[in-house]
C-alpha positions in Angstrom: -59.3 52.1 11.1 -61.7 48.5 10.1 -65.7 50.4 11.1 -65.4 52.4 8.3 -63.6 49.8 5.8 -64.8 47.8 2.9 -64.0 44.1 5.0 -66.5 45.2 8.0 -69.4 46.5 5.6 -68.5 42.6 3.4 -68.9 40.4 7.1 -71.6 42.6 8.3 -73.4 41.8 5.3 -72.0 37.9 5.7 -73.8 38.1 9.1 -76.5 39.3 7.8 -76.8 36.8 5.3 -75.9 33.8 8.2 -79.4 35.4 10.5 -81.3 32.0 9.5 -78.9 30.2 11.9 -79.9 32.9 15.1 -83.2 32.8 14.2 -84.5 29.4 13.2 -85.5 27.3 16.1 -83.3 26.7 18.5 -82.5 23.1 18.5 -79.7 21.5 20.5 -78.9 24.2 23.3 -75.6 23.3 23.8 -73.7 26.0 24.6 -75.9 27.8 27.9 -74.5 30.8 27.6 -76.0 34.0 26.1 -75.1 35.0 21.6 -73.7 38.4 23.1 -72.7 37.2 25.5 -69.7 34.8 24.0 -69.6 37.6 21.2 -68.1 39.8 23.4 -65.5 36.9 25.1 -64.9 36.0 21.4 -64.0 39.5 20.1 -62.0 40.5 23.6 -60.1 37.2 23.6 -59.2 37.7 19.7 -58.1 41.8 20.8 -55.6 40.6 23.4 -54.7 38.0 20.8 -53.5 40.9 18.3 -52.2 43.3 20.6 -49.4 40.4 21.9 -48.7 40.3 18.3 -48.6 44.0 17.7 -46.3 45.3 20.9 -45.4 48.1 19.1 -49.2 49.3 19.6 -48.9 52.9 20.9 -51.3 52.9 24.1 -53.2 55.2 22.1 -53.6 53.3 19.3 -54.5 50.0 21.3 -56.8 52.3 23.0 -58.4 52.9 19.7 -58.8 49.2 18.6 -60.8 48.9 21.7 -63.5 51.6 20.9 -64.2 50.2 17.7 -65.0 47.0 19.3 -66.8 48.7 20.8 -68.6 50.1 17.7 -68.3 46.6 17.1 -70.3 44.8 19.5 -73.4 47.8 19.1 -74.0 47.0 15.3 -74.4 43.0 16.3 -76.2 44.3 19.3 -78.0 45.6 16.3 -78.3 42.7 13.6 -78.4 39.9 16.4 -81.6 42.1 18.5 -83.7 39.2 19.1 -81.4 36.8 19.5 -78.3 38.6 22.0 -80.2 37.7 25.2 -81.1 33.8 23.9 -78.9 30.8 24.8 -76.8 28.7 22.1 -76.5 26.2 20.1 -73.7 24.9 19.3 -73.8 25.5 15.2 -74.5 28.9 16.5 -71.4 29.0 18.9 -68.6 27.8 16.4 -70.1 30.6 13.6 -69.7 33.1 16.3 -65.9 32.3 16.8 -65.4 31.9 13.2 -66.4 35.5 12.2 -65.0 36.5 15.4 -61.4 35.3 13.5 -62.6 37.2 11.0 -63.0 40.6 12.7 -59.9 39.7 14.3 -57.7 39.3 10.4 -59.6 43.2 9.8 -57.3 44.7 12.2 -54.5 42.3 11.9 -54.5 43.9 8.3 -54.9 47.4 8.6 -52.6 47.4 11.9 -50.1 46.3 9.4 -51.2 49.1 6.6 -50.6 51.6 9.5 -46.8 51.0 10.9 -45.9 50.2 7.4 -47.8 53.7 6.8 -45.7 55.5 10.2 -42.2 53.6 9.0 -42.2 55.0 5.5 -42.8 58.9 7.2 -40.2 57.9 9.8 -38.1 57.2 6.5 -38.9 60.4 5.4 
């Protein structure tokens, strides 16, 4: 759905290009929460929003979204391995919030495409 898309590959590249934000010596640690924990919270909030915006998703489709988000978290753990447990700066928190929104946008696009395909098949 998403993790095998070109858009997701671009997002991973974008994260890699911004690793200095996470690997730089921590400045103002104003968010007393570990990086990965905050990523998980932001992705969870986006999944809840996504499912609310797409009430036509079946139970199976919702589970597929959740499995994909689990895979995304695993990828994030790999890319951010050295900093997942470190507390964040405000700048890191803003980046993570924006990044989670970009992931949601990928899901929105994939779900819209999937639903359009189902409507075409039903019309046939």
